[in-house]
KERO-558117 format. One record per residue (C-alpha): x, y negated, z negated; residue in one letter. Coordinates in steps of 0.5 Angstrom, whole numbers. Layout:
BEGIN
((X,Y,Z),"a"),
...
This chain:
BEGIN
((-145,121,205),"m"),
((-140,126,209),"i"),
((-141,122,215),"s"),
((-141,116,212),"i"),
((-134,117,210),"l"),
((-132,120,216),"n"),
((-134,114,220),"n"),
((-130,110,215),"q"),
((-124,114,216),"n"),
((-125,114,224),"n"),
((-125,106,224),"n"),
((-119,106,219),"g"),
((-115,110,224),"i"),
((-118,106,230),"n"),
((-116,99,227),"r"),
((-109,102,226),"v"),
((-108,105,233),"k"),
((-110,98,235),"e"),
((-105,95,231),"g"),
((-99,100,233),"i"),
((-101,98,241),"i"),
((-101,91,239),"q"),
((-94,90,236),"n"),
((-90,95,240),"l"),
((-86,89,241),"d"),
((-86,87,234),"h"),
((-82,92,229),"p"),
((-83,88,223),"k"),
((-91,88,224),"q"),
((-90,96,225),"l"),
((-86,97,219),"e"),
((-91,93,215),"l"),
((-97,97,218),"l"),
((-93,103,216),"y"),
((-92,101,209),"r"),
((-99,99,208),"k"),
((-101,106,209),"d"),
((-96,111,211),"k"),
((-101,117,212),"a"),
((-106,113,216),"l"),
((-101,110,220),"f"),
((-98,117,222),"q"),
((-105,120,224),"s"),
((-106,114,228),"a"),
((-99,114,231),"f"),
((-100,121,233),"y"),
((-107,120,237),"e"),
((-104,114,240),"v"),
((-97,116,242),"y"),
((-99,120,249),"p"),
((-102,113,251),"e"),
((-95,109,249),"i"),
((-90,114,250),"m"),
((-86,111,255),"e"),
((-85,105,250),"s"),
((-78,106,247),"r"),
((-80,103,241),"t"),
((-86,109,241),"a"),
((-80,114,242),"q"),
((-76,112,236),"i"),
((-82,112,232),"w"),
((-84,119,234),"n"),
((-77,121,232),"e"),
((-78,118,225),"r"),
((-84,121,224),"l"),
((-83,128,227),"s"),
((-76,128,223),"y"),
((-76,134,218),"q"),
((-70,134,213),"q"),
((-68,141,212),"a"),
((-69,143,205),"e"),
((-62,145,203),"i"),
((-56,145,207),"s"),
((-51,150,205),"w"),
((-45,148,209),"g"),
((-40,152,213),"g"),
((-37,159,211),"k"),
((-31,156,210),"n"),
((-33,151,205),"e"),
((-37,156,201),"f"),
((-31,160,201),"l"),
((-27,154,198),"i"),
((-33,153,193),"v"),
((-32,160,191),"a"),
((-25,160,190),"i"),
((-25,153,186),"a"),
((-30,156,182),"s"),
((-26,162,180),"f"),
((-20,158,178),"i"),
((-24,154,174),"a"),
((-27,160,171),"g"),
((-20,163,170),"c"),
((-18,157,166),"i"),
((-24,157,162),"a"),
((-22,164,160),"k"),
((-15,163,159),"f"),
((-15,162,151),"p"),
((-19,169,151),"q"),
((-14,172,155),"w"),
((-8,169,151),"t"),
((-11,169,144),"n"),
((-10,162,143),"l"),
((-15,158,139),"k"),
((-21,156,143),"e"),
((-22,149,139),"d"),
((-15,147,140),"f"),
((-15,149,148),"f"),
((-21,146,150),"f"),
((-20,140,146),"q"),
((-14,139,150),"r"),
((-16,142,157),"n"),
((-23,141,158),"i"),
((-21,136,163),"g"),
((-17,141,167),"f"),
((-23,146,168),"v"),
((-27,141,172),"i"),
((-23,135,175),"f"),
((-17,139,179),"p"),
((-22,144,182),"m"),
((-26,138,185),"l"),
((-20,135,187),"m"),
((-18,141,191),"f"),
((-25,141,194),"y"),
((-25,134,196),"f"),
((-18,135,199),"s"),
((-20,140,203),"w"),
((-27,137,205),"k"),
((-23,130,207),"q"),
((-17,134,210),"k"),
((-12,130,206),"l"),
((-5,130,209),"p"),
((0,133,204),"i"),
((3,126,202),"r"),
((-3,123,200),"k"),
((-4,129,195),"l"),
((3,128,192),"f"),
((0,123,187),"l"),
((-6,127,184),"p"),
((-2,133,184),"v"),
((4,130,180),"l"),
((-1,127,175),"s"),
((-5,133,174),"v"),
((1,137,173),"l"),
((5,132,168),"f"),
((-1,130,164),"s"),
((-2,138,163),"a"),
((5,139,161),"f"),
((5,133,156),"f"),
((-2,134,153),"i"),
((-1,141,151),"n"),
((6,140,148),"y"),
((4,135,143),"l"),
((4,137,136),"p"),
((-1,141,133),"d"),
((-3,136,128),"n"),
((-11,136,127),"e"),
((-10,130,123),"k"),
((-7,126,128),"s"),
((-11,120,131),"n"),
((-7,118,136),"s"),
((-7,125,139),"i"),
((-14,126,138),"l"),
((-15,119,142),"l"),
((-10,122,148),"a"),
((-15,128,148),"c"),
((-21,124,149),"i"),
((-18,119,154),"h"),
((-15,124,158),"l"),
((-21,126,162),"p"),
((-22,119,164),"i"),
((-15,119,167),"f"),
((-17,125,171),"l"),
((-24,122,173),"w"),
((-20,116,176),"v"),
((-15,121,179),"t"),
((-21,125,182),"l"),
((-23,118,185),"g"),
((-17,117,188),"y"),
((-17,124,192),"t"),
((-25,122,193),"f"),
((-23,115,197),"v"),
((-17,119,201),"g"),
((-12,115,197),"g"),
((-15,108,200),"d"),
((-14,104,194),"l"),
((-16,98,198),"m"),
((-23,100,200),"g"),
((-29,97,196),"s"),
((-34,101,199),"e"),
((-31,108,198),"k"),
((-30,106,191),"k"),
((-37,105,190),"i"),
((-39,111,194),"n"),
((-35,115,189),"y"),
((-40,111,183),"l"),
((-46,114,187),"r"),
((-43,121,188),"y"),
((-42,121,180),"n"),
((-49,119,179),"g"),
((-52,124,184),"d"),
((-47,129,181),"f"),
((-50,128,174),"v"),
((-57,129,176),"v"),
((-56,135,180),"i"),
((-51,138,174),"t"),
((-57,136,169),"a"),
((-62,140,173),"v"),
((-57,146,174),"i"),
((-55,146,167),"m"),
((-63,146,165),"l"),
((-64,152,170),"s"),
((-58,156,167),"g"),
((-60,155,160),"f"),
((-67,158,161),"l"),
((-64,164,165),"f"),
((-60,165,160),"s"),
((-65,165,155),"a"),
((-70,169,159),"i"),
((-64,174,160),"t"),
((-62,175,153),"i"),
((-69,176,151),"g"),
((-71,181,156),"l"),
((-65,185,154),"f"),
((-67,184,146),"k"),
((-74,188,148),"l"),
((-70,194,150),"i"),
((-66,194,143),"g"),
((-59,191,147),"l"),
((-56,185,144),"n"),
((-52,182,149),"i"),
((-51,175,146),"e"),
((-43,176,145),"n"),
((-42,179,152),"f"),
((-46,174,156),"y"),
((-43,168,153),"a"),
((-36,171,154),"q"),
((-37,174,161),"n"),
((-43,170,164),"v"),
((-44,164,161),"a"),
((-37,161,161),"i"),
((-36,163,168),"w"),
((-42,160,170),"g"),
((-41,153,166),"a"),
((-34,153,169),"a"),
((-37,153,176),"a"),
((-43,148,175),"i"),
((-38,142,177),"p"),
((-36,145,183),"v"),
((-43,147,185),"v"),
((-46,141,184),"s"),
((-41,137,188),"t"),
((-42,142,194),"y"),
((-50,141,193),"l"),
((-49,133,193),"v"),
((-44,133,199),"q"),
((-48,137,203),"n"),
((-55,135,201),"n"),
((-55,128,199),"p"),
((-63,127,200),"h"),
((-64,132,194),"l"),
((-62,126,189),"v"),
((-63,120,193),"n"),
((-70,119,192),"k"),
((-69,120,184),"i"),
((-63,116,183),"s"),
((-67,109,185),"p"),
((-73,111,180),"v"),
((-68,113,174),"i"),
((-65,106,175),"a"),
((-72,102,176),"k"),
((-74,105,170),"i"),
((-69,105,165),"f"),
((-66,98,166),"t"),
((-72,94,163),"p"),
((-73,100,158),"i"),
((-65,99,156),"v"),
((-66,91,156),"f"),
((-72,91,151),"f"),
((-69,96,147),"t"),
((-62,92,146),"l"),
((-66,86,145),"l"),
((-70,89,140),"i"),
((-63,92,137),"f"),
((-59,85,137),"l"),
((-65,82,134),"s"),
((-66,87,128),"a"),
((-58,86,127),"i"),
((-60,79,126),"a"),
((-66,80,121),"y"),
((-63,85,117),"t"),
((-56,82,116),"g"),
((-52,88,118),"k"),
((-45,87,116),"n"),
((-41,90,122),"i"),
((-35,88,120),"y"),
((-34,93,114),"d"),
((-38,99,117),"d"),
((-33,103,121),"r"),
((-38,109,123),"n"),
((-43,103,125),"f"),
((-37,100,129),"l"),
((-36,106,133),"l"),
((-43,108,134),"i"),
((-44,101,137),"f"),
((-38,101,141),"n"),
((-41,108,144),"a"),
((-47,104,145),"m"),
((-44,99,149),"l"),
((-40,104,154),"i"),
((-47,107,155),"g"),
((-50,101,157),"v"),
((-44,99,161),"m"),
((-45,105,165),"a"),
((-53,104,166),"i"),
((-51,97,169),"i"),
((-46,100,174),"l"),
((-51,106,176),"f"),
((-57,101,176),"s"),
((-53,96,180),"l"),
((-50,101,185),"s"),
((-57,104,186),"e"),
((-60,96,187),"v"),
((-54,96,193),"t"),
((-57,103,196),"k"),
((-64,101,195),"s"),
((-64,94,196),"k"),
((-69,93,190),"s"),
((-73,87,189),"s"),
((-71,80,185),"k"),
((-74,83,179),"i"),
((-69,88,178),"q"),
((-63,84,179),"l"),
((-66,79,174),"l"),
((-67,85,169),"f"),
((-59,87,171),"l"),
((-57,80,170),"f"),
((-61,80,163),"g"),
((-58,86,161),"l"),
((-51,84,162),"s"),
((-52,78,158),"l"),
((-54,82,152),"l"),
((-49,87,153),"t"),
((-44,81,153),"i"),
((-47,78,147),"i"),
((-46,85,144),"a"),
((-39,87,146),"n"),
((-37,80,143),"g"),
((-40,82,136),"l"),
((-36,89,137),"a"),
((-29,85,139),"l"),
((-30,80,133),"s"),
((-31,86,129),"a"),
((-25,90,131),"i"),
((-20,84,131),"v"),
((-23,83,124),"f"),
((-21,90,122),"r"),
((-14,89,125),"l"),
((-13,83,121),"t"),
((-15,86,115),"e"),
((-13,93,115),"f"),
((-8,93,120),"g"),
((-6,96,126),"i"),
((-8,104,128),"t"),
((-9,108,134),"p"),
((-17,108,134),"n"),
((-17,100,133),"r"),
((-12,99,139),"i"),
((-16,104,143),"a"),
((-22,101,142),"v"),
((-20,94,143),"l"),
((-17,95,149),"g"),
((-23,99,152),"a"),
((-28,93,149),"n"),
((-23,88,152),"l"),
((-24,91,159),"l"),
((-31,92,159),"i"),
((-32,85,156),"f"),
((-28,82,162),"i"),
((-32,87,167),"n"),
((-39,85,164),"l"),
((-37,77,165),"i"),
((-35,78,172),"l"),
((-41,83,174),"v"),
((-46,78,170),"a"),
((-43,72,174),"h"),
((-44,76,181),"k"),
((-51,78,179),"l"),
((-53,71,177),"y"),
((-50,68,184),"l"),
((-54,74,188),"i"),
((-61,72,184),"a"),
((-60,65,186),"r"),
((-58,67,194),"g"),
((-51,65,193),"k"),
((-48,71,194),"a"),
((-48,78,197),"t"),
((-49,85,193),"v"),
((-42,87,196),"q"),
((-39,81,192),"k"),
((-41,85,185),"a"),
((-39,92,188),"e"),
((-32,89,189),"a"),
((-32,87,182),"v"),
((-34,94,180),"i"),
((-29,97,185),"a"),
((-24,93,182),"l"),
((-24,96,175),"f"),
((-24,103,177),"i"),
((-17,104,177),"p"),
((-16,99,171),"i"),
((-20,104,167),"y"),
((-15,109,169),"g"),
((-9,105,168),"i"),
((-12,104,160),"w"),
((-14,111,159),"a"),
((-7,113,162),"a"),
((-3,108,157),"l"),
((-7,111,151),"v"),
((-6,118,153),"t"),
((1,118,154),"l"),
((3,112,150),"g"),
((-1,112,143),"l"),
((2,119,141),"p"),
((9,116,142),"l"),
((8,109,139),"l"),
((5,112,133),"f"),
((10,118,132),"n"),
((4,123,133),"f"),
((0,121,127),"k"),
């Protein structure tokens, strides 16, 4: 039995060796042969390589098959120092309420974005060696928004102030994007790279947070075994510094090790796009079946809009991965179908918002939600149109990328208007 298996394996290798020799001048056939059975191709190639090593094609394939990606790159010493400084400053900002006896809820509600985004701006500014003239706008934006948000009245019942606190991180996120692209507002590809960075950032951050949670639980448990209760000390002196450093460390790892997540993101996109498509289809069918009145239920409407934003994020992330991995036409069709379903859902949400505005009057919440939904609605229609053209072979994926890139600064402008305008417009109520 073993000899039979060995003979079959040898015959397979010999066939692949013959295929390699015969197709040295046919790159497409070599690629198809490689994809059919990568392990068998590699074994056969190494056996036949001494005979064909004079061929330029064979030399290229030898480098491709022999290349070993380093597991983790830690960058240079200077970069590690920048990461350490940024992490330390982020930790100091997070510790500020403890050092000054400020109410932590009040502080973090308004300043959580300043723990994360300014340090990432600092890192990318150093990484890309941005000139001072290109740093003026992001630095001014951060300083002004920090001053504005912290000098708003302490009114826990104010919807406009709460909305300002919610939209401020979105504005800072777009400002970070400005730093990421080096101030090049016209470069669509750089903006798409920024979206891809965010997808990779989420993956790495989730892994680090899970690892940190397990480490913390084990550490606290070990000390409990010897009768020492360190929960409070650990939370105030270890966990808070670690949590503040995670965004910078995650970015550092993503920038120096893109191979860590570039195989995970396409899998996530391929899995979740059809799942979300069928879930949303069933959900919309259930609304029609149950006769749910979304016009009168405010909480339902808020959850509904949160769902729309989540689905929009999945579409954008999936589309960026399609452009990255050149996925199949089926994946594009799923994205097109998901965008259509989300347009329908968004249309329902918009009609409900308009109904509540006309029936119950203007409020900060309704203005903020209406603006966000209108932007998402327009963005979805444009993306769906491009996906339709791409599926029919009448447009390139770059066209859909351009639509996504176009709306990043627009979302930032809306977030700035909500943050700076609504508290003043509604007199901090």
